[in-house]
C-alpha positions in Angstrom: 42.1 75.0 39.9 45.5 73.4 40.3 47.3 71.1 37.8 47.0 68.3 40.4 43.2 68.7 40.5 43.0 68.5 36.7 45.2 65.4 36.6 43.1 63.6 39.2 39.8 64.4 37.5 39.3 61.9 34.6 36.8 64.1 32.8 38.9 67.2 33.0 42.1 65.3 32.2 40.4 64.0 29.0 39.1 67.4 28.1 42.5 69.1 28.5 44.6 66.3 27.0 46.4 67.0 23.7 45.9 63.4 22.7 42.5 62.2 21.7 41.1 59.5 24.0 38.5 57.7 22.0 35.3 56.4 23.5 35.7 52.7 24.0 33.6 50.7 21.5 33.2 47.1 20.3 34.6 46.1 16.9 32.0 45.6 14.1 33.3 44.0 10.9 32.1 45.5 7.6 33.4 42.8 5.2 37.1 42.7 6.1 37.2 46.3 7.4 36.9 46.7 11.2 35.0 49.6 12.8 35.6 50.4 16.5 37.9 52.2 18.9 40.6 49.6 18.6 41.0 50.5 14.9 41.7 53.6 12.7 38.6 55.7 12.0 37.4 54.5 8.6 36.2 56.6 5.6 33.0 55.9 3.8 31.0 57.4 0.8 28.0 56.6 -1.3 27.7 56.3 -5.1 25.2 58.5 -7.0 24.3 56.0 -9.7 21.0 54.1 -9.9 21.8 50.7 -8.5 19.8 49.1 -11.3 22.6 50.1 -13.6 25.1 47.4 -12.7 27.9 48.5 -14.9 27.8 52.2 -13.9 27.4 51.3 -10.2 30.3 48.9 -10.3 32.5 51.4 -12.0 31.5 54.1 -9.4 32.3 51.8 -6.5 35.6 50.9 -7.9 36.6 54.6 -8.5 35.8 55.4 -4.9 37.6 52.4 -3.5 40.7 53.1 -5.6 41.2 56.6 -4.1 40.9 55.3 -0.5 37.2 55.0 0.3 37.1 51.9 2.6 33.3 51.2 2.7 30.9 52.1 -0.1 27.1 52.6 0.3 24.4 52.3 -2.4 20.7 52.9 -2.4 18.3 50.0 -2.6 14.7 51.3 -3.0 13.2 48.2 -4.5 13.5 44.4 -4.7 14.9 44.8 -8.3 17.6 47.1 -6.9 18.4 44.6 -4.2 18.9 41.8 -6.7 21.0 44.1 -8.9 23.4 44.5 -5.9 24.1 40.8 -6.1 25.3 41.3 -9.7 27.3 44.4 -8.8 29.1 42.4 -6.1 29.8 39.5 -8.6 31.2 42.0 -11.2 33.5 43.7 -8.6 34.9 40.4 -7.4 35.5 39.1 -10.9 36.9 42.3 -12.5 38.4 44.1 -9.5 38.3 42.9 -5.9 35.9 42.6 -2.9 34.7 45.9 -1.6 32.8 46.3 1.7 29.3 47.3 0.6 26.4 48.9 2.5 22.8 48.8 1.4 20.6 51.8 2.2 17.0 50.6 2.8 14.2 53.1 3.6 10.4 53.0 3.5 8.8 49.8 4.7 11.9 47.9 3.6 11.6 44.5 5.3 11.5 42.4 2.1 14.1 44.5 0.4 16.5 44.3 3.4 16.0 40.5 3.6 17.0 40.1 -0.1 19.9 42.6 -0.1 21.4 41.2 3.1 22.5 38.2 1.0 24.7 40.5 -1.1 26.2 43.2 1.2 28.2 43.5 4.4 26.0 45.9 6.2 22.3 47.0 5.9 21.4 50.6 6.9 17.8 51.3 8.0 16.3 54.6 9.1 14.1 54.2 12.2 11.9 57.1 11.1 11.0 55.4 7.8 11.3 51.7 8.6 7.5 51.4 9.3 6.4 54.4 7.4 2.9 55.8 7.5 2.0 59.2 6.1 1.5 61.8 9.0 -2.1 62.7 9.8 -2.4 66.5 9.6 -5.4 66.3 11.8 -3.8 64.3 14.6 -3.7 65.9 18.0 -2.3 62.9 20.0 -1.2 59.3 19.9 -3.1 56.9 22.2 -1.2 54.2 24.1 -2.9 51.6 21.9 -1.7 53.3 18.7 1.9 53.5 20.0 1.9 49.9 21.0 0.4 48.8 17.7 3.3 50.6 15.8 5.9 49.1 18.1 4.4 45.6 17.5 4.6 46.2 13.8 8.2 47.4 14.0 9.2 44.2 16.0 7.3 42.0 13.5 9.1 43.5 10.5 12.5 44.1 12.1 13.1 40.7 13.8 13.5 38.8 10.5 16.2 41.3 9.3 18.1 41.1 12.6 18.0 37.3 12.6 19.2 37.2 9.0 22.1 39.5 9.7 22.9 37.6 12.8 22.9 34.3 11.0 25.2 35.6 8.2 27.4 37.5 10.7 26.8 40.8 9.0 26.3 44.3 10.3 23.4 46.8 10.8 23.5 50.6 10.8 20.8 52.2 12.7 20.8 55.5 10.9 18.7 58.3 12.4 18.2 61.5 10.4 17.0 64.6 12.1 14.7 65.4 9.1 12.9 62.1 9.1 11.8 61.3 12.6 8.7 59.2 12.9 5.5 61.1 13.6 5.0 59.6 17.1 8.6 60.6 18.1 7.8 64.1 17.0 4.7 64.1 19.2 6.6 62.7 22.2 9.9 64.5 22.0 9.6 67.2 19.4 12.1 67.8 16.6 15.0 67.4 19.0 18.2 65.5 19.6 16.4 63.6 22.3 13.8 62.4 19.8 16.7 61.2 17.5 18.3 59.3 20.4 15.0 57.7 21.4 14.4 56.6 17.8 17.8 54.8 17.8 17.4 53.3 21.2 14.1 51.7 20.4 15.8 49.7 17.6 18.9 49.0 19.7 16.8 47.5 22.5 15.1 45.2 20.0 18.5 44.0 18.7 19.7 43.5 22.3 16.6 41.3 23.0 17.6 39.2 20.1 21.3 39.0 21.2 22.5 40.9 18.1 25.3 43.3 18.5 26.9 43.9 15.1 25.6 47.5 15.2 26.8 50.9 14.1 24.7 54.0 14.9 24.4 57.4 13.3 22.7 60.6 14.3 22.9 62.8 11.2 21.5 66.3 10.9 22.2 69.1 8.3 23.1 71.6 11.1 26.2 70.9 13.1 24.8 72.1 16.5 21.9 69.6 16.2 24.3 66.9 15.0 26.7 67.5 17.8 24.1 67.5 20.5 22.5 64.3 19.1 25.8 62.3 18.9 27.0 63.5 22.4 23.7 62.4 23.9 23.7 59.1 21.9 27.2 58.3 23.2 26.2 59.1 26.8 22.9 57.1 26.7 24.5 54.1 25.1 27.4 54.1 27.6 25.0 54.5 30.5 22.9 51.5 29.3 26.0 49.4 28.5 25.8 49.5 24.7 29.3 50.1 23.4 28.4 50.4 19.7 30.5 52.4 17.3 29.3 55.7 15.9 29.2 56.7 12.2 29.6 60.5 12.0 28.3 62.8 9.3 26.7 66.2 8.7 24.0 65.2 6.2 23.2 67.4 3.2 26.2 69.6 4.0 26.1 71.3 0.6 29.0 72.0 -1.7 32.1 74.1 -2.0 33.9 75.7 0.9 30.8 75.9 3.0 29.9 72.3 2.7 33.5 71.4 3.7 33.4 73.8 6.6 30.1 72.4 7.9 31.4 68.9 7.7 34.7 69.8 9.4 33.0 71.6 12.3 30.6 68.7 13.0 32.8 65.7 12.3 36.1 67.2 13.5 34.6 68.5 16.8 33.3 65.1 17.8 36.4 63.3 16.7 38.4 65.7 18.9 36.2 64.7 21.8 36.9 61.0 21.2 33.5 60.3 19.6 33.3 58.5 16.3 34.6 55.4 14.6 33.8 55.9 10.9 32.9 59.0 8.9 31.2 60.2 5.7 31.5 63.7 4.4 28.3 64.4 2.5 28.9 66.9 -0.3 26.7 68.0 -3.2 29.5 67.0 -5.5 31.0 63.9 -7.1 31.5 61.4 -4.3 35.2 61.2 -5.1 35.5 64.8 -3.8 34.4 63.7 -0.4 37.4 61.4 0.3 40.2 64.0 0.4 38.1 66.1 2.8 37.5 63.1 5.1 41.2 62.2 5.2 42.1 65.9 5.8 39.8 66.0 8.8 41.3 62.8 10.2 44.8 64.1 9.7 44.0 67.5 11.2 42.8 66.0 14.5 45.7 63.5 14.5 43.8 60.3 14.0 45.3 59.2 10.7 48.4 60.1 8.7 47.6 59.9 5.0 49.5 62.8 3.6 52.4 65.2 4.2 51.6 67.7 7.0 52.6 71.2 5.8 53.1 73.9 8.5 53.3 77.5 7.1 52.9 80.9 8.5 50.4 83.4 7.1 53.2 85.8 6.1 53.8 89.3 7.3 56.0 92.3 6.6 59.0 90.4 7.8 58.7 87.8 5.1 61.4 88.3 2.4 60.1 85.9 -0.2 56.8 85.0 -1.8 55.6 82.5 0.8 52.5 81.3 -1.1 54.6 80.6 -4.2 57.3 78.7 -2.2 54.8 76.6 -0.3 53.4 75.5 -3.6 56.8 74.6 -4.9 57.7 72.6 -1.7 54.3 70.8 -1.9 54.8 70.0 -5.5 58.2 68.4 -4.8 57.3 66.5 -1.6 53.5 65.8 -1.5 54.1 62.1 -2.1 56.2 61.6 1.1 53.3 60.5 3.3 54.1 60.7 7.0 56.5 63.7 7.0 55.8 67.1 8.6 57.4 69.9 6.6 57.4 73.6 7.6 57.8 76.7 5.4 58.2 79.8 7.5 58.7 83.4 6.4 61.3 84.5 8.9 63.3 83.4 12.0 61.3 85.5 14.5 58.7 82.8 15.1 59.7 80.2 12.5 62.0 77.9 14.4 59.7 77.8 17.5 56.4 77.4 15.7 57.8 74.6 13.5 59.5 72.7 16.4 57.5 69.6 15.8 58.2 69.4 12.1 60.6 66.9 10.5 62.1 69.5 8.2 62.0 73.3 8.0 62.4 75.9 5.2 62.9 79.3 6.9 63.7 82.8 5.6 67.0 83.8 7.1 67.6 87.0 5.3 67.1 88.6 1.9 67.7 85.9 -0.6 68.8 83.3 2.0 67.0 80.2 3.3 67.9 78.2 6.3 67.1 74.5 6.2 66.3 72.6 9.4 66.1 69.0 10.5 63.8 69.2 13.5 65.0 72.0 15.7 68.6 71.9 14.3 69.7 74.3 11.6 71.6 72.3 9.0 72.6 74.8 6.3 72.0 78.2 4.7 71.4 78.2 0.9 70.4 80.8 -1.7 66.6 81.1 -2.0 66.6 79.8 -5.6 68.3 76.6 -4.4 66.1 76.1 -1.4 63.6 73.5 -2.6 66.2 71.4 -4.3 68.4 71.5 -1.2 65.4 70.5 1.0 64.9 67.5 -1.3 68.6 66.6 -1.0 68.4 66.8 2.8 65.5 64.4 2.8 67.4 62.1 0.5 70.4 62.1 2.7 68.3 61.1 5.7 66.9 58.1 3.7 63.4 59.4 3.8 62.9 60.0 0.1 60.9 57.8 -2.1 60.4 58.5 -5.8 57.0 59.8 -6.8 
């Protein structure tokens, strides 16, 4: 294959591009935060507090928002919880500020959704639980009459919610979970990404028949391969049918620690790199505040948002003449607040200047006890190792790029 053939093939050109070409989607407003391909990918999380506890929930939402969470979700399992959301919203606006809120509504939640829609900016429903009936262990098939009866019940319960959201110009998330597909979907499609997509499309088509389009869609699974297949298929099916709705990405129940972070990064980061995804939530079995740095790290790694200093450092080898790990920590401590800069710390000059060519500044081992400081590709000065970090800070100050912490 020639370079010309790659350039003339739009699919191949996109696949081999070093710049992410995002799937084109409409803009959906969640309060004053836009979601869609014309806007930065947004970061969401969910509080752990019982929504009935107005003070604790308000405080939790504020903590998340203050560290950069742009949209906050809370669970609403009953009418009492739905009414409590109204009090939470009032408290936030009085004592803090408006925060875009999402209500999570599950089993047979029509009345709950109708109430909570008055207090939030987006309602999330799960198609597999929206009209929930316990699975029949003795069932061997679904008749056409049974399937039609369920569809009629869905439309009857869903239409009032859609019309309420439409009237108030609010949003809906159609949030499918791999682990909670409806029984009839499992009979028809199995426990598969196709079943997940069909679950979402059933609700999307109802919304379309009502001329409602403030929709965000999610296809979450706890295993990245399933999640990846479902989101890719969902994007393809929507595009084929002319539905340009944004996608909310997440690996649900990712776990905790390094493994939970790796699972989330594999799933979310892969799709973002393919141009799929407009808002993300990292689901960790940890305090919700721990999710936000991971989300922003994923976005920065794939080049979609710049929210911190980008540090480039080599893994060290026998050519390195100083303690690289220790020096990286010192450089980070001195410069971590300079959002937007790329700073490289390299152990030697063999690969250093070449590998850090895209960095704004470089700190490179030049010889035993000697550091070379770079501005871009240009070596500016050599200094003793013990003065390296201070001299790097001085160079940044000379260029007018320093701000006080």
